[in-house]
N, C-alpha and C positions, 0 to 999 in steps of 0.2 A: 910848374910855375908859368903863368901866361905872361908873354912879353907885351907890354902896352906901349912901348916906346914909339911905335909908328902912329899912334893916335896923336893928331895935331890939334892946335887951338886950345883956348882956355877950357878946362874941363874940371869936373869934380866927380870923384869916384865915391859912390854911396851904395850901401846894401839895398837890394830891391825892396826888402820889407819896409824900409823907411821912406821909399819914394812915394810921395803923395800925388794923386791925380792933379795935374797942373799943366799950364802952358810954359814950356821951358824957354828961358832967355839965353841960355848958353849950353854948350855940349856937356852932357853928363855921362859918366861911365858907371853903369849899374851892375852889381854882382848879384847873380841869382842865388837865392837861398834854397834850402831844402823844401820849404813850404811852397815856393813858386815853381819848383821843378816839375816838369811833366805837362805844363800847359802850352798851348800853341802861342807862338810869338805874336800873332795878330791880335789875339784876345788880350794878351798882356799889354800891348801897346795901346789898345783902345781904352784901357783903364788908366794907364799912365798919362795919356793925352786926352783925358776926359774933357769934353767941351770942344774938341777939335773935330771938324767934319770927318766922318769915316773915310770918305774918298781921299782926303789929304793924308790920313794915316797910312792907307794902303799905298799911296803914291810915294811917300818917303821910304817905305819898306821896299817897294819895287826898284826905286832908283839907287838903292845901296847906301842911302844916307844913314840908315840903321845898320849897324854891323854887329855880328856876334863873334867874339874872339878874333877880331880883325877881318872877318870874311863876310861875304854876302850870304843870306839865306832867303828862302821863299816863305810865304805866309803860313805854310803848313809845318814849319820847323817847330819841334817841341823842345822847350828849354830844359837844360840840364843844370843841376846844382854846380855852382862855380863858374858858369858861363858869365862872360863880361860883355855887356851890351853897350854900344855907343849910341846914345840918344841925341839927335840933332836939335838945334834950337827950333822952336816953332813960334811964329809971330802971333801976338795976341789978336791981331786983326783977323786971324783965321779961326777964331773961336766961334763955335756954332751958336746960333741964337737960343736954342733950347734942346734939351735931351729927350729921351723917350718918356712918354707919360707913364706914370706908375699904374700898375694893374695887378689884380689878384685873380687867381683861377681856382676852380674846384680842387681842394686838397684831399688827396687820398691817404697820405701819410706825411707827418712832419715830426722830426725830433732834432736833436743837436747835430746829427750827422747827415740827414737826408731831407729832401723835400720832393714829394712825388705828387704830380698834378694830373688832372684830366684835361688835356689840351683840346680846344675846339678846332674844327676844320677851318681852313682859311687864314690861320695865324701862323706865321713863320716862327721857327724856334730861335732864330737869331737874324740880325740884320745882314745885309749884303746882297749883291746881284739885283739891285734896284729896289730892295726893301730897306727902309730907313731903320727899322728896329723890329725886334721879335720878342718872344717870350722872355728870354734871358735878360735883355735890356730893360724890359718893363718890370720884371721882378726885382732887378737890382735898383731900379729907380724907386720902387715902392718900399724897398727895404734898405734905406741908405746906411743903416748901422751894420749890415751884414758884412763881415770881414772877408768871407769867401762864399762864392756861389757860382758853380760851373755845371754845364750840361754833362751828364754821364753818357748820353746817347742822343740821337736825333730822330725826328719824325719829319716826313715831307710836310710841306705847308698845308696841303689838302687832306692830310691824314689826321684823324682825331684820335684821342685816347691817351694812354698812360705815358707820361714823360717824367724821367727821373733826373733830379739835380742833386749834386753833392754840396754840403755846407762845410766840409772839411777836406783838405788835400788828401789826408789818409784814406777817407771814404772813397774819394774819386779813384785813387790808385787801386784800392781793393776791388772796386766794382769793375774797373777796366780789366783787371786780371781775370775776374770771373767771365767777362765777355770773351777774352782771348782763349780761355780754357773751354768755352762753350757750356759753362754751367749756369749761365743766366738764361732763363727760358722766357722768350717773348712770343706771344700768340696774338693773332689778328683775326677779325671777322672781315670777310669781303664778299661782295655779291658779283657774280660773273654771269655773262650770257653764254649759253651753250649747253649741250647735253652731257653733263658731267655724270659719270656712272660709277667710278670706283669709290668705295667707302674711305679708302686711305691711299694716297698716291704720293710717291717721291718724285720730285723734279730736280734733276741735276743738270744744269746748263751753265757753262762758263760765261761770265759777263765781262764786257769791256766798256770802260767809261771813255767818252769823247765829248767834244764841244762842237756845236753847229757853227755855221759861218757868223751868226749873230751873237755867239758867245753862250748860247743856252746849253746847259749840261744835259747830256743824254747817255743812255746805256743801251748796248745791244748784245745779243748772243754772239760769241766769237770763240772759236776753238782754243785760241791761245790766251783767252781772258782769265779772270780770277775764278777759281773753283767756287761754285755756289750751289747751295742745297736747301730746298724748302720741302716740307711735308705738308700736304693738304688733306684735311679731313672733311668729308661731306657732312654738313649739319642738317640741311633740309633743301628740298627742291621745290621751286615755285614755277611750274610749267617749264618754259624755256630758260629759266634762271636757276642758279644754285647758290646757296649760302655756304661758304666754306670757312673753315678755321685753318689758318696758316701757321705752321711752326717754323720759325727761322732757325736753321742750323748754322748758317753763316749770315753775316750782316752787311751784304753789299748794297750800294746805292740802288734804289728802285728795284730791289731784287724780286719782291712779290709781284710787282706790276709787270716786269719784263718776263719773268718765268711764266706767268699766266697768259699774257698776250702772245708770246712766242709759241705757246701750246694750243692756241686757238680759243682761249677763254678770256676775252677782254673784261677788265673790271668796269662796272657801270660807273660812268662819270669820269673816267681817266682821260684827261685832255692831252696826254703825251703819247700814250701807247694804246689807247682804247679804240673803240668803234665810234667814230665821230658822228655818224648818222644816228646811232643809238643814243648817244649823249644828247643830241639836239631833240630827239623824240622825248627823252626823259625830262628835259627842261621845260616841256609843255605839259600842263595838266591834262588829264584824259579820264573822263568818268569819275570813279572814286579815287583815282590816283592823283595826288597833288604833284606839282612841279618839283623835280629833284635836281638841285643845282650844285652838287658837290660830288666828290669821288667817294664811292662806298668802300672805304678802307679804314678800319678802326682797331687800334691797339687795345684789346679788351682784357688781357691778363699778363701779369709779369710775376715771375717767381725768381727769387735770388736769396743769397745768404747775407743777412744783415752784417755790415762791416764792423760793427761794434759788438753786438751780442753773439754773433756766430750762429744764430738760429735762422732757419728758413722762413721766408716771408712770401706770401702770395697776395697780390693785390688785383682787384678786378674793377673794370669801368664798364657800365652797361652801355648798350648801343644808344646813340643820341636819338632824340625824338623823331627827327626827320627820317632817319634810317628805319626806325620801328614803323613809322607810318607807311613807308614804301613797301616794306615786307607784308604788312597787313593788307595793303591794296593789291599786291601781287597774289597773295593767298586767295583773296576774294575773287580775283580775276581768274585764277586757275580753277577755282571751284565751279566757275561758270554761273 
């Protein structure tokens, strides 16, 4: 039994399921239900404090004004059934003038449990770190009647391809379990510079996440980092370039990008870990080759067990037109 005596001020204790997105005028104590359990606290607060600027929501979380079972937590904390949240008052003057614009994306699969889309490059999957909104906020805005919509996994902003969202908490839990067990198979196409020779190559390099002085998230190979494993299959060579298929055996941040760059094969267009001179060259048109202004990394295939039917599902997303055009130009160039 949780002791709430230390919470001070006027407050009202309500189940999370009944808490409506609002600007709060007094302290509320919210009890997390089974349906809310498992989600990150920052995502939960962004819905409860709908209309309040994202920066302010993160500020009240960092300052400790939001408490979970009387204690502080950081933004990555995942809620548990029965957790009691203290939600502070938020002034109506802090309401944001507008939310994310509604948007729809190419749908690869949709049913009562799942929504799987083909995300374009250049679109963040969620807001934060200088991005006002992303795919998840846009989809929620365009589907105001959706009771539940959460990202199952993430893609880098500059990565295109298959992105899965859950429309039910039970589906999200099931798919996260598949990810933890390694039974969810994600495959990517990527174009690298270098003389790649092996038809199939395993790269196992431990990865460590860190932040630069200006707060940018980065990853490096480090012996005491998280164990990371990618399998690369050679699809086709284009002169000094190679098109690879990457099989993720672990799902670390920037895993494919850092594994390749650290092995001497930078991804074309990678502005964090790539060959910057090569990227500048690719951004200029040359002969039959049009300017290429993105990173060549595309999530092209996803295989999983459907959380409701229990049957295996494989989804595919073809290479975007700009990637296809680049490969055609490189093929013509290699042919001489």
